[in-house]
DOPA-599408 format. One line per 2 residues: number of its first residue (from 1); their letters; for each residue x, y, z of N, C-alpha, C, O, CB. Coordinates in nm, 2 decimals, padded with zeros to 4 digits. Last residue first. Glycine has a CB too. Layout:
REM residues N
NUM = a = X/Y/Z/X/Y/Z/X/Y/Z/X/Y/Z/X/Y/Z ~ ...
***
This chain:
REM residues 117
117 = ey = -03.83/-00.80/07.99/-03.87/-00.78/07.86/-03.87/-00.62/07.81/-03.91/-00.59/07.69/-04.02/-00.85/07.86 ~ -03.77/-00.85/08.25/-03.66/-00.81/08.17/-03.70/-00.78/08.02/-03.62/-00.73/07.95/-03.57/-00.92/08.17
115 = ek = -03.98/-00.94/08.38/-03.91/-00.83/08.44/-03.82/-00.77/08.34/-03.79/-00.65/08.34/-03.85/-00.87/08.56 ~ -04.03/-01.17/08.24/-04.12/-01.05/08.23/-04.05/-00.94/08.28/-04.07/-00.83/08.22/-04.26/-01.06/08.31
113 = fl = -03.82/-01.36/08.32/-03.83/-01.30/08.18/-03.92/-01.18/08.18/-03.88/-01.08/08.11/-03.88/-01.41/08.08 ~ -03.92/-01.41/08.58/-03.81/-01.33/08.58/-03.79/-01.26/08.42/-03.75/-01.15/08.40/-03.69/-01.43/08.62
111 = kl = -04.16/-01.56/08.52/-04.17/-01.43/08.58/-04.06/-01.34/08.57/-04.08/-01.22/08.56/-04.20/-01.43/08.72 ~ -04.01/-01.77/08.40/-04.11/-01.69/08.31/-04.13/-01.55/08.37/-04.13/-01.44/08.31/-04.26/-01.76/08.31
109 = id = -03.90/-01.87/08.63/-03.81/-01.83/08.50/-03.89/-01.74/08.42/-03.84/-01.63/08.38/-03.78/-01.96/08.41 ~ -04.10/-01.96/08.77/-04.01/-01.86/08.82/-03.92/-01.80/08.72/-03.89/-01.68/08.72/-03.94/-01.91/08.92
107 = sq = -04.21/-02.16/08.60/-04.30/-02.04/08.64/-04.19/-01.93/08.69/-04.20/-01.82/08.64/-04.42/-02.08/08.78 ~ -04.17/-02.37/08.38/-04.06/-02.31/08.48/-04.11/-02.16/08.52/-04.06/-02.06/08.47/-03.90/-02.32/08.41
105 = ih = -04.37/-02.64/08.37/-04.35/-02.49/08.31/-04.27/-02.45/08.43/-04.29/-02.48/08.55/-04.49/-02.39/08.28 ~ -04.24/-02.96/08.35/-04.33/-02.86/08.39/-04.29/-02.74/08.34/-04.19/-02.72/08.27/-04.33/-02.85/08.53
103 = gd = -04.07/-03.15/08.27/-04.19/-03.16/08.22/-04.30/-03.05/08.26/-04.41/-03.04/08.21/-04.25/-03.28/08.25 ~ -03.82/-03.12/08.38/-03.90/-03.19/08.46/-04.06/-03.21/08.40/-04.15/-03.26/08.46/-03.89/-03.13/08.59
101 = wg = -03.71/-02.93/08.20/-03.66/-03.06/08.20/-03.74/-03.16/08.29/-03.73/-03.28/08.28/-03.51/-03.05/08.25 ~ -03.98/-02.73/08.07/-03.87/-02.75/08.14/-03.82/-02.91/08.15/-03.90/-02.99/08.11/-03.89/-02.69/08.28
99 = ny = -04.12/-02.56/07.86/-04.10/-02.71/07.85/-03.98/-02.74/07.93/-03.88/-02.78/07.86/-04.09/-02.77/07.71 ~ -04.11/-02.30/07.91/-04.24/-02.35/07.90/-04.24/-02.52/07.90/-04.33/-02.59/07.94/-04.31/-02.29/07.76
97 = ar = -03.84/-02.25/07.90/-03.91/-02.22/08.02/-04.05/-02.27/08.01/-04.10/-02.30/08.12/-03.92/-02.07/08.04 ~ -03.80/-02.32/07.64/-03.74/-02.42/07.72/-03.79/-02.38/07.86/-03.79/-02.47/07.94/-03.57/-02.43/07.71
95 = ym = -03.93/-02.13/07.48/-03.96/-02.25/07.47/-03.93/-02.35/07.58/-04.01/-02.44/07.62/-03.91/-02.29/07.36 ~ -03.77/-01.91/07.58/-03.92/-01.90/07.61/-03.95/-02.05/07.60/-04.00/-02.11/07.69/-04.01/-01.80/07.52
93 = st = -03.52/-01.97/07.45/-03.53/-01.96/07.59/-03.68/-01.96/07.64/-03.70/-02.02/07.75/-03.46/-01.84/07.64 ~ -03.58/-01.99/07.19/-03.55/-02.10/07.24/-03.56/-02.08/07.40/-03.60/-02.18/07.47/-03.41/-02.15/07.19
91 = ad = -03.65/-01.71/07.14/-03.76/-01.81/07.12/-03.73/-01.93/07.19/-03.82/-01.99/07.26/-03.79/-01.84/06.97 ~ -03.44/-01.52/07.38/-03.50/-01.56/07.26/-03.61/-01.67/07.27/-03.65/-01.72/07.38/-03.39/-01.61/07.18
89 = iq = -03.34/-01.27/07.57/-03.44/-01.37/07.58/-03.50/-01.41/07.45/-03.59/-01.34/07.40/-03.55/-01.32/07.67 ~ -03.00/-01.24/07.59/-03.12/-01.19/07.54/-03.20/-01.33/07.54/-03.16/-01.44/07.52/-03.10/-01.11/07.39
87 = an = -02.80/-01.09/07.85/-02.85/-01.21/07.78/-02.97/-01.17/07.72/-03.05/-01.08/07.76/-02.87/-01.33/07.86 ~ -02.68/-00.88/08.01/-02.74/-00.86/07.87/-02.76/-00.98/07.80/-02.73/-00.99/07.68/-02.66/-00.78/07.79
85 = ne = -02.66/-00.92/08.28/-02.53/-00.90/08.19/-02.56/-00.92/08.04/-02.49/-00.98/07.96/-02.41/-01.01/08.23 ~ -02.89/-00.99/08.39/-02.83/-00.86/08.45/-02.70/-00.83/08.35/-02.64/-00.73/08.36/-02.78/-00.88/08.61
83 = ll = -02.91/-01.24/08.27/-03.00/-01.13/08.22/-02.93/-00.99/08.27/-02.92/-00.89/08.19/-03.16/-01.15/08.29 ~ -02.73/-01.38/08.42/-02.73/-01.38/08.27/-02.81/-01.25/08.22/-02.76/-01.18/08.13/-02.79/-01.51/08.21
81 = lk = -02.85/-01.36/08.68/-02.71/-01.32/08.65/-02.70/-01.31/08.50/-02.66/-01.20/08.46/-02.59/-01.43/08.70 ~ -03.10/-01.50/08.61/-03.09/-01.34/08.66/-02.95/-01.28/08.64/-02.94/-01.17/08.59/-03.12/-01.32/08.82
79 = ai = -03.02/-01.75/08.56/-03.09/-01.67/08.48/-03.08/-01.53/08.49/-03.07/-01.45/08.39/-03.20/-01.71/08.49 ~ -02.90/-01.81/08.82/-02.83/-01.79/08.71/-02.89/-01.74/08.60/-02.81/-01.67/08.53/-02.78/-01.89/08.69
77 = et = -03.15/-01.81/08.97/-03.04/-01.72/09.02/-02.94/-01.71/08.89/-02.89/-01.60/08.87/-02.96/-01.79/09.16 ~ -03.31/-02.02/08.83/-03.35/-01.88/08.84/-03.23/-01.79/08.88/-03.22/-01.69/08.81/-03.46/-01.86/08.94
75 = fg = -03.30/-02.28/08.67/-03.20/-02.22/08.74/-03.21/-02.06/08.75/-03.13/-01.99/08.68/-03.07/-02.27/08.68 ~ -03.46/-02.45/08.52/-03.52/-02.37/08.63/-03.42/-02.31/08.71/-03.45/-02.29/08.83/-03.60/-02.45/08.71
73 = ff = -03.37/-02.57/08.30/-03.36/-02.64/08.43/-03.41/-02.57/08.55/-03.41/-02.62/08.66/-03.23/-02.67/08.45 ~ -03.43/-02.41/08.10/-03.48/-02.56/08.09/-03.47/-02.61/08.22/-03.55/-02.70/08.26/-03.41/-02.65/07.99
71 = as = -03.30/-02.17/08.17/-03.46/-02.17/08.17/-03.51/-02.30/08.17/-03.61/-02.33/08.24/-03.52/-02.10/08.04 ~ -03.04/-02.24/08.15/-03.10/-02.21/08.27/-03.25/-02.20/08.28/-03.31/-02.22/08.39/-03.04/-02.10/08.30
69 = is = -03.05/-02.28/07.86/-03.02/-02.37/07.95/-03.07/-02.38/08.09/-03.12/-02.47/08.15/-02.90/-02.37/07.96 ~ -03.11/-02.01/07.77/-03.20/-02.13/07.73/-03.17/-02.24/07.83/-03.27/-02.30/07.88/-03.17/-02.18/07.58
67 = lp = -02.88/-01.89/07.87/-03.00/-01.86/07.92/-03.11/-01.96/07.89/-03.19/-01.98/07.98/-03.04/-01.73/07.88 ~ -02.66/-02.01/07.70/-02.67/-02.02/07.85/-02.79/-02.00/07.92/-02.82/-02.07/08.02/-02.59/-01.93/07.91
65 = tr = -02.84/-02.12/07.41/-02.77/-02.02/07.48/-02.75/-02.07/07.64/-02.82/-02.16/07.69/-02.85/-01.88/07.46 ~ -02.86/-02.34/07.12/-02.89/-02.31/07.28/-02.79/-02.22/07.34/-02.67/-02.24/07.32/-02.89/-02.43/07.37
63 = gl = -02.82/-02.42/06.87/-02.89/-02.30/06.89/-02.91/-02.26/07.04/-02.98/-02.16/07.07/-03.01/-02.30/06.81 ~ -02.67/-02.64/06.83/-02.82/-02.65/06.85/-02.90/-02.54/06.88/-03.02/-02.54/06.90/-02.84/-02.74/06.95
61 = sd = -02.40/-02.55/06.88/-02.45/-02.61/06.74/-02.60/-02.62/06.72/-02.65/-02.62/06.61/-02.38/-02.75/06.71 ~ -02.47/-02.27/07.10/-02.39/-02.41/07.05/-02.44/-02.44/06.92/-02.51/-02.36/06.85/-02.41/-02.56/07.15
59 = kq = -02.40/-01.92/07.12/-02.48/-02.04/07.09/-02.41/-02.15/07.06/-02.30/-02.14/07.01/-02.55/-02.02/06.98 ~ -02.35/-01.66/07.36/-02.29/-01.76/07.25/-02.37/-01.88/07.26/-02.41/-01.94/07.36/-02.12/-01.79/07.27
57 = nv = -02.44/-01.47/07.53/-02.54/-01.51/07.42/-02.49/-01.61/07.32/-02.55/-01.64/07.22/-02.59/-01.39/07.34 ~ -02.24/-01.40/07.71/-02.37/-01.45/07.75/-02.45/-01.51/07.65/-02.53/-01.61/07.68/-02.44/-01.35/07.82
55 = sa = -01.91/-01.46/07.66/-02.03/-01.42/07.59/-02.15/-01.48/07.64/-02.16/-01.60/07.63/-02.03/-01.44/07.46 ~ -01.69/-01.38/07.92/-01.76/-01.47/07.87/-01.88/-01.41/07.78/-01.95/-01.32/07.84/-01.80/-01.57/07.97
53 = gk = -01.53/-01.18/08.08/-01.57/-01.17/07.94/-01.63/-01.27/07.88/-01.63/-01.26/07.76/-01.46/-01.14/07.88 ~ -01.50/-01.24/08.35/-01.36/-01.25/08.26/-01.42/-01.22/08.13/-01.33/-01.23/08.04/-01.27/-01.41/08.26
51 = ki = -01.75/-01.22/08.45/-01.64/-01.12/08.49/-01.53/-01.12/08.40/-01.46/-01.02/08.38/-01.60/-01.14/08.64 ~ -01.84/-01.48/08.35/-01.89/-01.34/08.30/-01.78/-01.24/08.33/-01.74/-01.18/08.24/-02.03/-01.30/08.36
49 = lv = -01.68/-01.64/08.49/-01.67/-01.64/08.37/-01.73/-01.53/08.30/-01.67/-01.49/08.20/-01.70/-01.74/08.33 ~ -01.77/-01.58/08.77/-01.63/-01.56/08.73/-01.61/-01.55/08.57/-01.54/-01.46/08.53/-01.55/-01.69/08.78
47 = ka = -02.04/-01.65/08.75/-02.00/-01.54/08.79/-01.85/-01.51/08.73/-01.83/-01.41/08.66/-02.02/-01.53/08.94 ~ -02.01/-01.93/08.69/-02.07/-01.85/08.60/-02.03/-01.70/08.62/-02.00/-01.63/08.53/-02.22/-01.87/08.60
45 = fe = -01.90/-02.03/08.94/-01.82/-02.04/08.80/-01.89/-01.93/08.70/-01.81/-01.86/08.64/-01.83/-02.20/08.73 ~ -02.12/-01.97/09.09/-02.00/-01.91/09.11/-01.91/-01.93/09.00/-01.83/-01.83/08.97/-01.95/-01.96/09.23
43 = ln = -02.34/-02.15/08.97/-02.35/-02.01/08.97/-02.22/-01.92/09.01/-02.21/-01.81/08.96/-02.45/-01.98/09.07 ~ -02.37/-02.42/08.83/-02.26/-02.37/08.90/-02.25/-02.21/08.89/-02.18/-02.15/08.81/-02.14/-02.43/08.84
41 = gl = -02.53/-02.60/08.68/-02.58/-02.51/08.81/-02.49/-02.45/08.88/-02.52/-02.41/08.99/-02.65/-02.59/08.91 ~ -02.44/-02.72/08.47/-02.41/-02.78/08.60/-02.47/-02.71/08.72/-02.45/-02.75/08.84/-02.26/-02.79/08.61
39 = hv = -02.51/-02.53/08.27/-02.57/-02.67/08.27/-02.55/-02.74/08.41/-02.64/-02.82/08.46/-02.50/-02.75/08.15 ~ -02.33/-02.31/08.35/-02.48/-02.30/08.36/-02.55/-02.45/08.38/-02.63/-02.48/08.47/-02.54/-02.22/08.22
37 = aw = -02.09/-02.43/08.27/-02.12/-02.39/08.41/-02.27/-02.37/08.44/-02.32/-02.40/08.54/-02.05/-02.26/08.44 ~ -02.13/-02.48/08.01/-02.11/-02.58/08.10/-02.13/-02.54/08.25/-02.17/-02.62/08.33/-01.98/-02.63/08.07
35 = fl = -02.16/-02.22/07.91/-02.27/-02.30/07.90/-02.25/-02.42/08.01/-02.34/-02.46/08.08/-02.30/-02.34/07.75 ~ -01.90/-02.11/07.97/-02.04/-02.07/08.05/-02.14/-02.16/08.04/-02.21/-02.19/08.14/-02.10/-01.95/08.00
33 = ls = -01.76/-02.26/07.77/-01.73/-02.28/07.93/-01.84/-02.23/08.02/-01.88/-02.29/08.12/-01.60/-02.21/07.98 ~ -01.98/-02.38/07.52/-01.88/-02.27/07.58/-01.87/-02.30/07.72/-01.96/-02.36/07.78/-01.94/-02.13/07.56
31 = qg = -01.96/-02.68/07.34/-02.03/-02.57/07.41/-01.93/-02.50/07.48/-01.82/-02.54/07.51/-02.13/-02.62/07.51 ~ -01.81/-02.88/07.23/-01.92/-02.80/07.13/-02.00/-02.69/07.20/-02.09/-02.62/07.15/-02.05/-02.92/07.06
29 = hv = -01.62/-02.97/07.39/-01.73/-03.07/07.35/-01.85/-02.99/07.28/-01.97/-03.02/07.27/-01.78/-03.15/07.48 ~ -01.58/-02.66/07.49/-01.55/-02.79/07.53/-01.66/-02.87/07.49/-01.77/-02.85/07.53/-01.51/-02.81/07.67
27 = ee = -01.45/-02.34/07.35/-01.57/-02.45/07.36/-01.50/-02.58/07.41/-01.38/-02.60/07.38/-01.66/-02.48/07.21 ~ -01.38/-02.01/07.48/-01.35/-02.15/07.41/-01.46/-02.24/07.44/-01.54/-02.23/07.53/-01.22/-02.21/07.46
25 = nv = -01.41/-01.77/07.61/-01.52/-01.80/07.53/-01.49/-01.96/07.44/-01.57/-02.01/07.35/-01.54/-01.67/07.42 ~ -01.18/-01.74/07.74/-01.28/-01.74/07.83/-01.40/-01.79/07.74/-01.48/-01.85/07.80/-01.30/-01.61/07.90
23 = dn = -00.89/-01.90/07.64/-01.00/-01.80/07.61/-01.11/-01.85/07.68/-01.14/-01.97/07.70/-01.03/-01.79/07.46 ~ -00.60/-01.97/07.86/-00.72/-02.00/07.78/-00.83/-01.89/07.75/-00.84/-01.80/07.83/-00.80/-02.12/07.85
21 = nk = -00.46/-01.90/08.07/-00.39/-01.95/07.93/-00.50/-02.01/07.85/-00.47/-02.09/07.76/-00.27/-02.07/07.96 ~ -00.59/-01.79/08.26/-00.49/-01.72/08.23/-00.42/-01.76/08.10/-00.34/-01.69/08.04/-00.41/-01.71/08.33
19 = lf = -00.79/-01.97/08.31/-00.83/-01.87/08.22/-00.71/-01.77/08.19/-00.73/-01.68/08.11/-00.95/-01.79/08.28 ~ -00.67/-02.14/08.50/-00.70/-02.20/08.36/-00.74/-02.09/08.27/-00.72/-02.11/08.14/-00.81/-02.31/08.37
17 = de = -00.68/-01.97/08.71/-00.55/-02.01/08.65/-00.57/-02.07/08.52/-00.48/-02.05/08.43/-00.47/-02.11/08.74 ~ -00.95/-01.97/08.77/-00.88/-01.84/08.74/-00.76/-01.87/08.68/-00.73/-01.80/08.58/-00.85/-01.76/08.86
15 = le = -00.99/-02.24/08.83/-01.07/-02.18/08.70/-01.00/-02.06/08.66/-00.97/-02.03/08.54/-01.24/-02.14/08.73 ~ -00.84/-02.26/09.05/-00.81/-02.34/08.95/-00.88/-02.29/08.81/-00.83/-02.31/08.69/-00.84/-02.48/09.00
13 = ki = -01.02/-02.10/09.22/-00.88/-02.07/09.19/-00.82/-02.14/09.06/-00.75/-02.08/08.98/-00.79/-02.11/09.32 ~ -01.25/-02.26/09.21/-01.25/-02.13/09.16/-01.11/-02.08/09.13/-01.09/-02.02/09.02/-01.31/-02.04/09.25
11 = dn = -01.33/-02.58/09.17/-01.22/-02.49/09.23/-01.21/-02.37/09.16/-01.15/-02.37/09.05/-01.09/-02.55/09.23 ~ -01.49/-02.81/09.14/-01.57/-02.68/09.18/-01.44/-02.59/09.25/-01.46/-02.53/09.36/-01.70/-02.71/09.31
9 = kk = -01.43/-03.04/09.02/-01.36/-03.01/09.15/-01.43/-02.89/09.23/-01.44/-02.88/09.35/-01.19/-02.98/09.12 ~ -01.57/-03.00/08.79/-01.59/-03.12/08.87/-01.54/-03.10/09.01/-01.59/-03.15/09.11/-01.53/-03.25/08.81
7 = ii = -01.42/-02.78/08.68/-01.57/-02.77/08.73/-01.61/-02.88/08.81/-01.69/-02.86/08.90/-01.67/-02.76/08.61 ~ -01.18/-02.93/08.62/-01.19/-02.80/08.72/-01.33/-02.78/08.78/-01.35/-02.75/08.90/-01.16/-02.67/08.65
5 = ep = -01.23/-03.11/08.46/-01.19/-03.16/08.59/-01.21/-03.04/08.68/-01.25/-03.05/08.80/-01.04/-03.21/08.60 ~ -01.33/-02.95/08.23/-01.44/-03.06/08.28/-01.38/-03.09/08.43/-01.47/-03.10/08.52/-01.45/-03.20/08.17
3 = fd = -01.08/-02.81/08.16/-01.19/-02.74/08.22/-01.29/-02.84/08.28/-01.33/-02.81/08.39/-01.26/-02.65/08.10 ~ -00.77/-02.97/08.27/-00.87/-02.92/08.17/-01.00/-02.88/08.25/-01.02/-02.91/08.36/-00.90/-03.05/08.06
1 = m = -00.45/-02.86/08.39/-00.59/-02.93/08.41/-00.68/-02.88/08.31/-00.67/-02.77/08.27/-00.65/-02.90/08.53
***
């Protein structure tokens, strides 16, 4: 089974089986597995991927990291998980927190960033 199907089914066991034969930092459509878990707001998948060694600072071709995606969507719990695992707060993450997907400032993300400065 491929990663998009596994995350769509939200099946942790299949994710763990997938990772036995695949690199935790491989990319699907130009983004890391962790990027996709964050993009879809899947905290449990993000936890497993990080535990298995996923790079929390891996950038895609547009310079986006999992943290910048969590900032954009306002996924505070995921952002906290990433920061607890040494994600770097960069200019893109700050910009995306100030210019969230819904056109609003992601205040909770900015508060969280202050805690990790």
